N, C-alpha and C positions, 0 to 999 in steps of 0.2 A: 209062698207055696212052692213046693219042690218042682212041680211041672213048669212053672214060669222060668226057673233056672235051667231046666233041661232044654227048652226050645233054642235059646241062643247057642248052647253047646252043639246042637245038631247042625246049625248053620256053620259053625266054625269047623266042624269035622268035614262037612260037605265041601266047604271052601278049600280046605287042605287037600282033599281028594281031587278036586277039580284041578288045582295047581299041580299036584303030583303027576296026574295023567297028562296034563298039558305039557309039562316039562319033559316027561318021558317020550312024548311024541315030537319033541323039538318044535313046538308051536308057540309063537309069541302071543301075548295078550291081544295085540292088535289083530293078528291072524284069527284067533278064536273069536274075537268080537265081530269081525267081518263075517265069519261063518254063521254066527248066530244072530246077526243083524242087531247087535247091541254095541254100545261104546266101549272102548278099552277101559275107561274109568269104571264102568259098571262091572266089567270082568274083574278088575282089581278089588272092587268092593265085595263081590261074591267070594273071591279067594280069601279074603280076610274075615269072612263071616259077618260082614257089616251090612249086607243087603238082604232084604226079605222081599225081593221083587215078585210081584204077582204077574202071572202070565196067563194067556188064554191059548187054548189049543184049537186050531182051526183045521178042519179036514180039507 
């Protein structure tokens, strides 16, 4: 199904954009990880489009 192929592409594009912005702001993966309370490993997975981490939003 075409939609199944589309979803991973969205994660790859999102990851590339995260990395592009992070690098433009001169922020390391470690610094970003600390700011979002996640591990640097997870940030790397996000940037490579390999992670579909679920999150919860708390007010």
